[in-house]
PyMOL Python script that loads the backbone (N, CA, C, O; Angstrom):
from pymol import cmd

cmd.read_pdbstr("""\
ATOM      1  N   MET A   1       4.239  25.468  22.667  1.00  0.00           N
ATOM      2  CA  MET A   1       5.358  24.242  22.397  1.00  0.00           C
ATOM      3  C   MET A   1       6.409  24.865  22.023  1.00  0.00           C
ATOM      4  O   MET A   1       6.362  25.751  21.170  1.00  0.00           O
ATOM      5  N   ASP A   2       7.924  24.338  22.839  1.00  0.00           N
ATOM      6  CA  ASP A   2       8.779  25.076  21.964  1.00  0.00           C
ATOM      7  C   ASP A   2       9.405  25.595  20.714  1.00  0.00           C
ATOM      8  O   ASP A   2       9.358  24.872  19.719  1.00  0.00           O
ATOM      9  N   ARG A   3       9.944  26.676  20.648  1.00  0.00           N
ATOM     10  CA  ARG A   3      10.514  27.164  19.189  1.00  0.00           C
ATOM     11  C   ARG A   3      11.341  26.304  18.135  1.00  0.00           C
ATOM     12  O   ARG A   3      11.357  26.323  16.904  1.00  0.00           O
ATOM     13  N   ASN A   4      12.176  25.373  19.293  1.00  0.00           N
ATOM     14  CA  ASN A   4      12.380  24.415  18.038  1.00  0.00           C
ATOM     15  C   ASN A   4      11.816  23.641  17.524  1.00  0.00           C
ATOM     16  O   ASN A   4      12.293  23.132  16.510  1.00  0.00           O
ATOM     17  N   LEU A   5      10.260  23.142  18.147  1.00  0.00           N
ATOM     18  CA  LEU A   5       9.537  22.323  17.576  1.00  0.00           C
ATOM     19  C   LEU A   5       8.403  22.996  16.716  1.00  0.00           C
ATOM     20  O   LEU A   5       7.235  22.625  16.825  1.00  0.00           O
ATOM     21  N   ASP A   6       8.781  23.977  15.879  1.00  0.00           N
ATOM     22  CA  ASP A   6       7.678  24.999  14.802  1.00  0.00           C
ATOM     23  C   ASP A   6       7.435  24.028  13.844  1.00  0.00           C
ATOM     24  O   ASP A   6       6.512  24.276  13.069  1.00  0.00           O
ATOM     25  N   ILE A   7       8.099  22.870  13.689  1.00  0.00           N
ATOM     26  CA  ILE A   7       8.214  22.162  12.149  1.00  0.00           C
ATOM     27  C   ILE A   7       7.073  21.087  12.339  1.00  0.00           C
ATOM     28  O   ILE A   7       6.625  20.292  11.513  1.00  0.00           O
ATOM     29  N   LEU A   8       6.676  21.315  13.860  1.00  0.00           N
ATOM     30  CA  LEU A   8       6.007  19.968  13.831  1.00  0.00           C
ATOM     31  C   LEU A   8       4.645  20.212  14.726  1.00  0.00           C
ATOM     32  O   LEU A   8       4.707  20.690  15.859  1.00  0.00           O
ATOM     33  N   VAL A   9       3.629  19.899  14.206  1.00  0.00           N
ATOM     34  CA  VAL A   9       2.170  19.839  15.003  1.00  0.00           C
ATOM     35  C   VAL A   9       1.973  18.767  15.806  1.00  0.00           C
ATOM     36  O   VAL A   9       2.189  17.655  15.323  1.00  0.00           O
ATOM     37  N   VAL A  10       1.467  18.898  17.369  1.00  0.00           N
ATOM     38  CA  VAL A  10       0.988  17.709  18.491  1.00  0.00           C
ATOM     39  C   VAL A  10      -0.428  18.034  18.374  1.00  0.00           C
ATOM     40  O   VAL A  10      -0.922  19.145  18.568  1.00  0.00           O
ATOM     41  N   HIS A  11      -1.118  16.825  17.996  1.00  0.00           N
ATOM     42  CA  HIS A  11      -2.340  17.008  18.033  1.00  0.00           C
ATOM     43  C   HIS A  11      -2.589  16.056  19.479  1.00  0.00           C
ATOM     44  O   HIS A  11      -1.898  15.038  19.439  1.00  0.00           O
ATOM     45  N   GLY A  12      -3.549  16.190  20.921  1.00  0.00           N
ATOM     46  CA  GLY A  12      -3.869  15.643  21.676  1.00  0.00           C
ATOM     47  C   GLY A  12      -5.325  14.979  21.689  1.00  0.00           C
ATOM     48  O   GLY A  12      -6.265  15.770  21.613  1.00  0.00           O
ATOM     49  N   PHE A  13      -5.554  13.904  21.757  1.00  0.00           N
ATOM     50  CA  PHE A  13      -7.312  13.649  22.259  1.00  0.00           C
ATOM     51  C   PHE A  13      -7.094  12.227  22.957  1.00  0.00           C
ATOM     52  O   PHE A  13      -6.182  11.405  22.862  1.00  0.00           O
ATOM     53  N   ALA A  14      -8.378  12.254  23.754  1.00  0.00           N
ATOM     54  CA  ALA A  14      -8.174  11.343  24.609  1.00  0.00           C
ATOM     55  C   ALA A  14      -9.753  10.275  24.420  1.00  0.00           C
ATOM     56  O   ALA A  14     -10.877  10.644  24.079  1.00  0.00           O
ATOM     57  N   VAL A  15      -9.279   8.941  24.779  1.00  0.00           N
ATOM     58  CA  VAL A  15     -10.201   7.986  24.350  1.00  0.00           C
ATOM     59  C   VAL A  15     -10.710   6.953  25.916  1.00  0.00           C
ATOM     60  O   VAL A  15      -9.910   6.363  26.643  1.00  0.00           O
ATOM     61  N   ARG A  16     -12.213   6.993  26.090  1.00  0.00           N
ATOM     62  CA  ARG A  16     -12.584   6.491  27.287  1.00  0.00           C
ATOM     63  C   ARG A  16     -12.148   4.961  27.437  1.00  0.00           C
ATOM     64  O   ARG A  16     -12.522   4.227  26.522  1.00  0.00           O
ATOM     65  N   GLU A  17     -11.496   4.453  28.344  1.00  0.00           N
ATOM     66  CA  GLU A  17     -10.938   2.991  28.454  1.00  0.00           C
ATOM     67  C   GLU A  17     -12.145   2.775  29.573  1.00  0.00           C
ATOM     68  O   GLU A  17     -12.487   1.600  29.704  1.00  0.00           O
ATOM     69  N   GLY A  18     -12.664   3.503  30.192  1.00  0.00           N
ATOM     70  CA  GLY A  18     -13.772   2.891  31.098  1.00  0.00           C
ATOM     71  C   GLY A  18     -14.075   3.847  32.273  1.00  0.00           C
ATOM     72  O   GLY A  18     -13.985   5.074  32.236  1.00  0.00           O
ATOM     73  N   ARG A  19     -14.342   3.304  33.022  1.00  0.00           N
ATOM     74  CA  ARG A  19     -15.155   4.546  33.943  1.00  0.00           C
ATOM     75  C   ARG A  19     -14.012   5.284  34.803  1.00  0.00           C
ATOM     76  O   ARG A  19     -13.291   4.720  35.626  1.00  0.00           O
ATOM     77  N   GLY A  20     -13.984   6.461  34.508  1.00  0.00           N
ATOM     78  CA  GLY A  20     -12.547   7.438  34.837  1.00  0.00           C
ATOM     79  C   GLY A  20     -11.596   6.915  34.333  1.00  0.00           C
ATOM     80  O   GLY A  20     -10.887   6.778  35.329  1.00  0.00           O
ATOM     81  N   LYS A  21     -11.037   6.511  33.517  1.00  0.00           N
ATOM     82  CA  LYS A  21     -10.078   6.494  32.706  1.00  0.00           C
ATOM     83  C   LYS A  21     -10.094   6.550  31.358  1.00  0.00           C
ATOM     84  O   LYS A  21     -11.071   6.311  30.649  1.00  0.00           O
ATOM     85  N   TRP A  22      -8.887   6.902  30.959  1.00  0.00           N
ATOM     86  CA  TRP A  22      -8.765   7.429  29.596  1.00  0.00           C
ATOM     87  C   TRP A  22      -7.468   7.041  28.862  1.00  0.00           C
ATOM     88  O   TRP A  22      -6.500   7.009  29.623  1.00  0.00           O
ATOM     89  N   ALA A  23      -7.212   6.751  27.634  1.00  0.00           N
ATOM     90  CA  ALA A  23      -6.193   6.946  27.199  1.00  0.00           C
ATOM     91  C   ALA A  23      -5.792   8.096  26.781  1.00  0.00           C
ATOM     92  O   ALA A  23      -6.694   8.707  26.208  1.00  0.00           O
ATOM     93  N   CYS A  24      -4.679   8.713  26.839  1.00  0.00           N
ATOM     94  CA  CYS A  24      -4.061   9.525  26.438  1.00  0.00           C
ATOM     95  C   CYS A  24      -3.389   9.373  24.751  1.00  0.00           C
ATOM     96  O   CYS A  24      -2.409   8.654  24.554  1.00  0.00           O
ATOM     97  N   CYS A  25      -3.914   9.976  23.868  1.00  0.00           N
ATOM     98  CA  CYS A  25      -3.561   9.411  22.735  1.00  0.00           C
ATOM     99  C   CYS A  25      -2.782  10.986  21.722  1.00  0.00           C
ATOM    100  O   CYS A  25      -3.173  12.144  21.868  1.00  0.00           O
ATOM    101  N   TYR A  26      -1.958  10.657  21.021  1.00  0.00           N
ATOM    102  CA  TYR A  26      -1.174  11.803  20.224  1.00  0.00           C
ATOM    103  C   TYR A  26      -1.006  11.871  18.512  1.00  0.00           C
ATOM    104  O   TYR A  26      -0.836  10.920  17.749  1.00  0.00           O
ATOM    105  N   GLU A  27      -1.051  12.474  18.376  1.00  0.00           N
ATOM    106  CA  GLU A  27       0.147  12.473  16.760  1.00  0.00           C
ATOM    107  C   GLU A  27       1.000  13.213  16.569  1.00  0.00           C
ATOM    108  O   GLU A  27       1.038  14.231  17.260  1.00  0.00           O
ATOM    109  N   ILE A  28       1.637  13.065  15.929  1.00  0.00           N
ATOM    110  CA  ILE A  28       2.896  14.250  15.588  1.00  0.00           C
ATOM    111  C   ILE A  28       2.625  14.086  14.349  1.00  0.00           C
ATOM    112  O   ILE A  28       2.314  12.998  13.864  1.00  0.00           O
ATOM    113  N   ARG A  29       2.738  15.376  13.590  1.00  0.00           N
ATOM    114  CA  ARG A  29       2.565  15.530  12.261  1.00  0.00           C
ATOM    115  C   ARG A  29       4.093  16.352  11.833  1.00  0.00           C
ATOM    116  O   ARG A  29       5.052  16.364  12.604  1.00  0.00           O
ATOM    117  N   LEU A  30       4.100  17.039  10.422  1.00  0.00           N
ATOM    118  CA  LEU A  30       4.994  18.098   9.757  1.00  0.00           C
ATOM    119  C   LEU A  30       3.968  19.202   9.857  1.00  0.00           C
ATOM    120  O   LEU A  30       2.834  18.979   9.433  1.00  0.00           O
ATOM    121  N   ALA A  31       4.234  20.231  10.319  1.00  0.00           N
ATOM    122  CA  ALA A  31       3.485  21.648  10.076  1.00  0.00           C
ATOM    123  C   ALA A  31       3.377  22.314   8.837  1.00  0.00           C
ATOM    124  O   ALA A  31       3.707  23.457   8.519  1.00  0.00           O
ATOM    125  N   ILE A  32       2.727  21.169   8.031  1.00  0.00           N
ATOM    126  CA  ILE A  32       2.163  21.776   6.823  1.00  0.00           C
ATOM    127  C   ILE A  32       0.924  21.508   6.564  1.00  0.00           C
ATOM    128  O   ILE A  32       0.342  20.663   7.245  1.00  0.00           O
ATOM    129  N   LEU A  33       0.124  22.334   5.281  1.00  0.00           N
ATOM    130  CA  LEU A  33      -1.259  21.701   5.367  1.00  0.00           C
ATOM    131  C   LEU A  33      -1.165  20.311   4.512  1.00  0.00           C
ATOM    132  O   LEU A  33      -0.687  20.199   3.383  1.00  0.00           O
ATOM    133  N   GLY A  34      -1.870  19.036   5.506  1.00  0.00           N
ATOM    134  CA  GLY A  34      -1.765  18.008   5.250  1.00  0.00           C
ATOM    135  C   GLY A  34      -0.422  16.997   5.698  1.00  0.00           C
ATOM    136  O   GLY A  34       0.021  15.943   5.241  1.00  0.00           O
ATOM    137  N   GLY A  35      -0.108  17.712   6.603  1.00  0.00           N
ATOM    138  CA  GLY A  35       1.905  17.274   6.598  1.00  0.00           C
ATOM    139  C   GLY A  35       1.606  15.454   7.025  1.00  0.00           C
ATOM    140  O   GLY A  35       0.628  15.090   7.679  1.00  0.00           O
ATOM    141  N   PRO A  36       2.424  14.731   6.614  1.00  0.00           N
ATOM    142  CA  PRO A  36       2.528  13.767   6.786  1.00  0.00           C
ATOM    143  C   PRO A  36       2.792  13.143   8.478  1.00  0.00           C
ATOM    144  O   PRO A  36       3.594  13.697   9.230  1.00  0.00           O
ATOM    145  N   LEU A  37       2.037  12.015   8.861  1.00  0.00           N
ATOM    146  CA  LEU A  37       2.177  11.781  10.087  1.00  0.00           C
ATOM    147  C   LEU A  37       3.369  10.852  10.203  1.00  0.00           C
ATOM    148  O   LEU A  37       3.750   9.934   9.476  1.00  0.00           O
ATOM    149  N   LEU A  38       3.933  11.452  11.533  1.00  0.00           N
ATOM    150  CA  LEU A  38       5.660  10.899  12.139  1.00  0.00           C
ATOM    151  C   LEU A  38       5.372   9.908  12.758  1.00  0.00           C
ATOM    152  O   LEU A  38       5.770   8.778  12.475  1.00  0.00           O
ATOM    153  N   TYR A  39       4.310  10.330  14.105  1.00  0.00           N
ATOM    154  CA  TYR A  39       4.174   9.581  15.139  1.00  0.00           C
ATOM    155  C   TYR A  39       3.022   9.414  15.514  1.00  0.00           C
ATOM    156  O   TYR A  39       2.263  10.380  15.579  1.00  0.00           O
ATOM    157  N   ARG A  40       2.556   7.970  15.898  1.00  0.00           N
ATOM    158  CA  ARG A  40       1.180   8.212  16.874  1.00  0.00           C
ATOM    159  C   ARG A  40       1.733   7.453  18.394  1.00  0.00           C
ATOM    160  O   ARG A  40       2.559   6.541  18.382  1.00  0.00           O
ATOM    161  N   GLY A  41       1.182   7.951  19.545  1.00  0.00           N
ATOM    162  CA  GLY A  41       1.188   7.429  20.455  1.00  0.00           C
ATOM    163  C   GLY A  41       0.355   7.541  21.536  1.00  0.00           C
ATOM    164  O   GLY A  41      -0.312   8.559  21.721  1.00  0.00           O
ATOM    165  N   GLU A  42       0.323   6.455  22.374  1.00  0.00           N
ATOM    166  CA  GLU A  42      -0.659   6.310  23.230  1.00  0.00           C
ATOM    167  C   GLU A  42      -0.258   5.545  24.886  1.00  0.00           C
ATOM    168  O   GLU A  42       0.536   4.618  25.047  1.00  0.00           O
ATOM    169  N   LEU A  43      -1.063   6.247  25.977  1.00  0.00           N
ATOM    170  CA  LEU A  43      -0.822   5.257  27.246  1.00  0.00           C
ATOM    171  C   LEU A  43      -1.986   5.134  27.411  1.00  0.00           C
ATOM    172  O   LEU A  43      -2.896   5.693  26.800  1.00  0.00           O
ATOM    173  N   HIS A  44      -2.039   4.409  28.229  1.00  0.00           N
ATOM    174  CA  HIS A  44      -4.002   3.632  28.646  1.00  0.00           C
ATOM    175  C   HIS A  44      -3.464   3.125  30.257  1.00  0.00           C
ATOM    176  O   HIS A  44      -2.505   2.483  30.685  1.00  0.00           O
ATOM    177  N   GLY A  45      -4.489   3.709  30.767  1.00  0.00           N
ATOM    178  CA  GLY A  45      -4.948   3.212  31.942  1.00  0.00           C
ATOM    179  C   GLY A  45      -4.704   4.399  33.159  1.00  0.00           C
ATOM    180  O   GLY A  45      -4.487   4.300  34.367  1.00  0.00           O
ATOM    181  N   ARG A  46      -4.835   5.469  32.313  1.00  0.00           N
ATOM    182  CA  ARG A  46      -4.175   6.857  32.834  1.00  0.00           C
ATOM    183  C   ARG A  46      -5.473   6.990  33.788  1.00  0.00           C
ATOM    184  O   ARG A  46      -6.469   6.833  33.081  1.00  0.00           O
ATOM    185  N   SER A  47      -5.781   7.192  34.970  1.00  0.00           N
ATOM    186  CA  SER A  47      -6.873   7.924  35.528  1.00  0.00           C
ATOM    187  C   SER A  47      -7.375   9.423  35.689  1.00  0.00           C
ATOM    188  O   SER A  47      -7.193  10.005  36.759  1.00  0.00           O
ATOM    189  N   PHE A  48      -7.893   9.931  34.816  1.00  0.00           N
ATOM    190  CA  PHE A  48      -8.750  11.455  34.733  1.00  0.00           C
ATOM    191  C   PHE A  48      -9.804  11.708  35.146  1.00  0.00           C
ATOM    192  O   PHE A  48     -10.696  10.897  34.900  1.00  0.00           O
ATOM    193  N   ALA A  49     -10.156  13.025  36.002  1.00  0.00           N
ATOM    194  CA  ALA A  49     -11.214  13.105  36.220  1.00  0.00           C
ATOM    195  C   ALA A  49     -12.549  13.557  34.882  1.00  0.00           C
ATOM    196  O   ALA A  49     -13.745  13.282  34.780  1.00  0.00           O
ATOM    197  N   THR A  50     -11.439  14.472  33.911  1.00  0.00           N
ATOM    198  CA  THR A  50     -12.270  14.857  32.986  1.00  0.00           C
ATOM    199  C   THR A  50     -11.700  14.498  31.616  1.00  0.00           C
ATOM    200  O   THR A  50     -10.484  14.310  31.597  1.00  0.00           O
ATOM    201  N   GLU A  51     -12.358  14.372  30.483  1.00  0.00           N
ATOM    202  CA  GLU A  51     -11.756  14.272  28.873  1.00  0.00           C
ATOM    203  C   GLU A  51     -10.576  15.258  28.586  1.00  0.00           C
ATOM    204  O   GLU A  51      -9.614  15.046  27.849  1.00  0.00           O
ATOM    205  N   ASP A  52     -10.911  16.658  29.500  1.00  0.00           N
ATOM    206  CA  ASP A  52     -10.080  17.704  29.116  1.00  0.00           C
ATOM    207  C   ASP A  52      -8.389  17.397  29.468  1.00  0.00           C
ATOM    208  O   ASP A  52      -7.433  17.501  28.700  1.00  0.00           O
ATOM    209  N   ALA A  53      -8.414  16.924  31.118  1.00  0.00           N
ATOM    210  CA  ALA A  53      -7.183  17.030  32.215  1.00  0.00           C
ATOM    211  C   ALA A  53      -6.620  15.740  31.119  1.00  0.00           C
ATOM    212  O   ALA A  53      -5.412  15.623  30.914  1.00  0.00           O
ATOM    213  N   ALA A  54      -7.605  14.830  30.471  1.00  0.00           N
ATOM    214  CA  ALA A  54      -6.437  13.687  29.694  1.00  0.00           C
ATOM    215  C   ALA A  54      -6.020  14.000  28.369  1.00  0.00           C
ATOM    216  O   ALA A  54      -5.218  13.269  27.787  1.00  0.00           O
ATOM    217  N   ILE A  55      -6.581  15.206  27.747  1.00  0.00           N
ATOM    218  CA  ILE A  55      -5.984  15.914  26.449  1.00  0.00           C
ATOM    219  C   ILE A  55      -4.662  16.629  26.635  1.00  0.00           C
ATOM    220  O   ILE A  55      -3.710  16.627  25.854  1.00  0.00           O
ATOM    221  N   PHE A  56      -4.779  17.311  27.936  1.00  0.00           N
ATOM    222  CA  PHE A  56      -3.928  18.194  28.255  1.00  0.00           C
ATOM    223  C   PHE A  56      -2.576  17.253  28.586  1.00  0.00           C
ATOM    224  O   PHE A  56      -1.426  17.573  28.285  1.00  0.00           O
ATOM    225  N   ALA A  57      -2.996  15.959  29.307  1.00  0.00           N
ATOM    226  CA  ALA A  57      -1.533  15.261  29.324  1.00  0.00           C
ATOM    227  C   ALA A  57      -1.164  14.865  28.113  1.00  0.00           C
ATOM    228  O   ALA A  57       0.032  14.940  27.830  1.00  0.00           O
ATOM    229  N   ALA A  58      -2.160  14.334  27.091  1.00  0.00           N
ATOM    230  CA  ALA A  58      -1.757  13.875  25.756  1.00  0.00           C
ATOM    231  C   ALA A  58      -0.467  14.690  25.038  1.00  0.00           C
ATOM    232  O   ALA A  58       0.564  14.483  24.398  1.00  0.00           O
ATOM    233  N   LEU A  59      -1.344  15.842  25.656  1.00  0.00           N
ATOM    234  CA  LEU A  59      -0.279  17.059  24.578  1.00  0.00           C
ATOM    235  C   LEU A  59       1.265  17.129  25.621  1.00  0.00           C
ATOM    236  O   LEU A  59       2.411  17.096  25.174  1.00  0.00           O
ATOM    237  N   ASP A  60       1.014  17.193  26.539  1.00  0.00           N
ATOM    238  CA  ASP A  60       2.125  17.541  27.217  1.00  0.00           C
ATOM    239  C   ASP A  60       3.304  16.247  26.827  1.00  0.00           C
ATOM    240  O   ASP A  60       4.411  16.499  26.352  1.00  0.00           O
ATOM    241  N   ILE A  61       2.807  14.845  27.134  1.00  0.00           N
ATOM    242  CA  ILE A  61       3.242  13.708  26.677  1.00  0.00           C
ATOM    243  C   ILE A  61       3.619  13.680  25.186  1.00  0.00           C
ATOM    244  O   ILE A  61       4.613  13.034  24.853  1.00  0.00           O
ATOM    245  N   GLY A  62       2.804  14.416  24.159  1.00  0.00           N
ATOM    246  CA  GLY A  62       3.438  14.367  22.852  1.00  0.00           C
ATOM    247  C   GLY A  62       4.405  15.551  22.220  1.00  0.00           C
ATOM    248  O   GLY A  62       4.947  15.314  21.140  1.00  0.00           O
ATOM    249  N   GLU A  63       4.623  16.764  22.843  1.00  0.00           N
ATOM    250  CA  GLU A  63       5.458  17.434  22.799  1.00  0.00           C
ATOM    251  C   GLU A  63       6.324  17.085  23.520  1.00  0.00           C
ATOM    252  O   GLU A  63       7.265  17.782  23.142  1.00  0.00           O
ATOM    253  N   ARG A  64       6.786  16.292  24.560  1.00  0.00           N
ATOM    254  CA  ARG A  64       8.103  15.900  24.993  1.00  0.00           C
ATOM    255  C   ARG A  64       8.424  14.394  23.946  1.00  0.00           C
ATOM    256  O   ARG A  64       9.608  14.074  23.842  1.00  0.00           O
ATOM    257  N   GLU A  65       7.835  13.909  23.535  1.00  0.00           N
ATOM    258  CA  GLU A  65       7.699  12.967  22.452  1.00  0.00           C
ATOM    259  C   GLU A  65       8.168  13.721  20.717  1.00  0.00           C
ATOM    260  O   GLU A  65       8.629  13.004  19.828  1.00  0.00           O
ATOM    261  N   ALA A  66       8.014  14.707  20.597  1.00  0.00           N
ATOM    262  CA  ALA A  66       7.901  15.690  19.527  1.00  0.00           C
ATOM    263  C   ALA A  66       9.253  15.861  19.479  1.00  0.00           C
ATOM    264  O   ALA A  66       9.804  15.948  18.382  1.00  0.00           O
ATOM    265  N   SER A  67       9.876  15.922  20.498  1.00  0.00           N
ATOM    266  CA  SER A  67      11.185  16.615  20.658  1.00  0.00           C
ATOM    267  C   SER A  67      12.368  15.603  20.552  1.00  0.00           C
ATOM    268  O   SER A  67      13.554  15.931  20.581  1.00  0.00           O
ATOM    269  N   LEU A  68      11.812  14.105  20.401  1.00  0.00           N
ATOM    270  CA  LEU A  68      12.372  13.498  20.227  1.00  0.00           C
ATOM    271  C   LEU A  68      12.825  12.795  18.696  1.00  0.00           C
ATOM    272  O   LEU A  68      13.769  12.043  18.454  1.00  0.00           O
ATOM    273  N   HIS A  69      11.712  13.379  17.723  1.00  0.00           N
ATOM    274  CA  HIS A  69      11.501  13.214  16.320  1.00  0.00           C
ATOM    275  C   HIS A  69      12.228  14.487  15.363  1.00  0.00           C
ATOM    276  O   HIS A  69      12.592  14.293  14.203  1.00  0.00           O
ATOM    277  N   LEU A  70      12.358  15.748  16.043  1.00  0.00           N
ATOM    278  CA  LEU A  70      13.047  16.693  15.324  1.00  0.00           C
ATOM    279  C   LEU A  70      13.894  16.507  14.193  1.00  0.00           C
ATOM    280  O   LEU A  70      13.725  17.301  13.268  1.00  0.00           O
ATOM    281  N   GLU A  71      14.727  15.670  14.072  1.00  0.00           N
ATOM    282  CA  GLU A  71      15.790  15.356  12.968  1.00  0.00           C
ATOM    283  C   GLU A  71      15.031  14.488  12.515  1.00  0.00           C
ATOM    284  O   GLU A  71      14.190  15.330  12.201  1.00  0.00           O
ATOM    285  N   ALA A  72      14.543  13.497  12.180  1.00  0.00           N
ATOM    286  CA  ALA A  72      13.470  12.993  10.821  1.00  0.00           C
ATOM    287  C   ALA A  72      12.528  13.886  10.343  1.00  0.00           C
ATOM    288  O   ALA A  72      12.154  13.896   9.170  1.00  0.00           O
ATOM    289  N   ALA A  73      11.960  14.956  11.569  1.00  0.00           N
ATOM    290  CA  ALA A  73      11.164  16.144  10.289  1.00  0.00           C
ATOM    291  C   ALA A  73      11.931  16.773   9.417  1.00  0.00           C
ATOM    292  O   ALA A  73      11.899  16.854   8.189  1.00  0.00           O
ATOM    293  N   ARG A  74      12.752  17.286  10.384  1.00  0.00           N
ATOM    294  CA  ARG A  74      14.020  18.273   9.368  1.00  0.00           C
ATOM    295  C   ARG A  74      14.346  17.478   7.824  1.00  0.00           C
ATOM    296  O   ARG A  74      14.355  18.062   6.740  1.00  0.00           O
ATOM    297  N   ALA A  75      14.584  16.131   8.020  1.00  0.00           N
ATOM    298  CA  ALA A  75      14.931  15.310   6.745  1.00  0.00           C
ATOM    299  C   ALA A  75      13.832  15.178   6.141  1.00  0.00           C
ATOM    300  O   ALA A  75      13.991  15.567   4.984  1.00  0.00           O
ATOM    301  N   MET A  76      12.767  14.822   6.323  1.00  0.00           N
ATOM    302  CA  MET A  76      11.503  14.732   5.575  1.00  0.00           C
ATOM    303  C   MET A  76      10.960  15.741   4.987  1.00  0.00           C
ATOM    304  O   MET A  76      10.361  15.607   3.920  1.00  0.00           O
ATOM    305  N   ILE A  77      11.123  17.154   5.740  1.00  0.00           N
ATOM    306  CA  ILE A  77      11.160  18.492   5.112  1.00  0.00           C
ATOM    307  C   ILE A  77      11.935  18.852   3.840  1.00  0.00           C
ATOM    308  O   ILE A  77      11.477  19.480   2.885  1.00  0.00           O
ATOM    309  N   VAL A  78      13.312  18.308   3.978  1.00  0.00           N
ATOM    310  CA  VAL A  78      14.303  18.545   3.027  1.00  0.00           C
ATOM    311  C   VAL A  78      13.763  17.253   1.973  1.00  0.00           C
ATOM    312  O   VAL A  78      13.789  17.482   0.764  1.00  0.00           O
ATOM    313  N   ALA A  79      13.450  16.380   2.289  1.00  0.00           N
ATOM    314  CA  ALA A  79      13.095  15.036   0.794  1.00  0.00           C
ATOM    315  C   ALA A  79      11.828  15.761   0.150  1.00  0.00           C
ATOM    316  O   ALA A  79      11.830  15.759  -1.081  1.00  0.00           O
ATOM    317  N   LEU A  80      10.664  16.428   0.822  1.00  0.00           N
ATOM    318  CA  LEU A  80       9.577  16.625   0.384  1.00  0.00           C
ATOM    319  C   LEU A  80      10.002  18.297  -0.553  1.00  0.00           C
ATOM    320  O   LEU A  80       9.455  18.656  -1.595  1.00  0.00           O
ATOM    321  N   THR A  81      10.772  18.838  -0.024  1.00  0.00           N
ATOM    322  CA  THR A  81      11.244  19.988  -0.747  1.00  0.00           C
ATOM    323  C   THR A  81      12.169  19.541  -2.240  1.00  0.00           C
ATOM    324  O   THR A  81      12.086  20.121  -3.322  1.00  0.00           O
ATOM    325  N   ARG A  82      12.667  18.859  -2.050  1.00  0.00           N
ATOM    326  CA  ARG A  82      13.421  18.205  -3.304  1.00  0.00           C
ATOM    327  C   ARG A  82      12.330  18.109  -4.627  1.00  0.00           C
ATOM    328  O   ARG A  82      12.184  18.667  -5.715  1.00  0.00           O
ATOM    329  N   VAL A  83      11.605  16.945  -3.753  1.00  0.00           N
ATOM    330  CA  VAL A  83      10.408  15.904  -4.639  1.00  0.00           C
ATOM    331  C   VAL A  83       9.713  17.306  -5.416  1.00  0.00           C
ATOM    332  O   VAL A  83       9.416  17.313  -6.611  1.00  0.00           O
ATOM    333  N   THR A  84       9.556  18.274  -4.644  1.00  0.00           N
ATOM    334  CA  THR A  84       8.527  19.112  -5.501  1.00  0.00           C
ATOM    335  C   THR A  84       9.333  19.978  -6.106  1.00  0.00           C
ATOM    336  O   THR A  84       8.711  20.595  -6.970  1.00  0.00           O
ATOM    337  N   HIS A  85      10.949  20.431  -5.990  1.00  0.00           N
ATOM    338  CA  HIS A  85      11.456  21.288  -7.101  1.00  0.00           C
ATOM    339  C   HIS A  85      11.690  20.527  -8.133  1.00  0.00           C
ATOM    340  O   HIS A  85      11.458  20.987  -9.251  1.00  0.00           O
ATOM    341  N   ASP A  86      12.191  19.218  -7.988  1.00  0.00           N
ATOM    342  CA  ASP A  86      12.200  18.316  -9.067  1.00  0.00           C
ATOM    343  C   ASP A  86      11.011  18.112  -9.890  1.00  0.00           C
ATOM    344  O   ASP A  86      11.246  17.718 -11.032  1.00  0.00           O
ATOM    345  N   HIS A  87       9.415  18.345  -9.473  1.00  0.00           N
ATOM    346  CA  HIS A  87       8.432  18.113 -10.355  1.00  0.00           C
ATOM    347  C   HIS A  87       8.219  19.529 -10.907  1.00  0.00           C
ATOM    348  O   HIS A  87       7.573  19.433 -11.950  1.00  0.00           O
ATOM    349  N   ILE A  88       8.447  20.535 -10.677  1.00  0.00           N
ATOM    350  CA  ILE A  88       8.220  21.710 -11.228  1.00  0.00           C
ATOM    351  C   ILE A  88       9.165  21.982 -12.524  1.00  0.00           C
ATOM    352  O   ILE A  88      10.359  21.733 -12.692  1.00  0.00           O
ATOM    353  N   PRO A  89       8.114  22.636 -13.457  1.00  0.00           N
ATOM    354  CA  PRO A  89       8.953  22.387 -14.906  1.00  0.00           C
ATOM    355  C   PRO A  89       9.910  23.915 -14.922  1.00  0.00           C
ATOM    356  O   PRO A  89       9.678  24.992 -14.371  1.00  0.00           O
ATOM    357  N   HIS A  90      10.571  23.659 -15.429  1.00  0.00           N
ATOM    358  CA  HIS A  90      11.330  24.612 -15.621  1.00  0.00           C
ATOM    359  C   HIS A  90      11.523  25.277 -16.881  1.00  0.00           C
ATOM    360  O   HIS A  90      12.307  26.223 -16.967  1.00  0.00           O
TER     361      HIS A  90
END
""", "prot")
cmd.dss("prot")
cmd.show_as("cartoon", "prot")
cmd.util.cbc("prot")
cmd.orient("prot")
């Protein structure tokens, strides 16, 4: 993944849609433990010989999509940091 995307995690997976067809699915989350879901996407009707090939395609598509969500992720990290600091007793 691009160094600019280190604040995001892309999880790719595939779901069988029929004989030789897999839906390429991916989730984009903040790269913190239990990070919130930012985006979930899927592409249907793709023909792949194996589930692994579909997962590889899902990761590729998910990483491209993640680059579009960088600003939202940065804003969410800032907001989470503020909430955490506001709840720490001084």
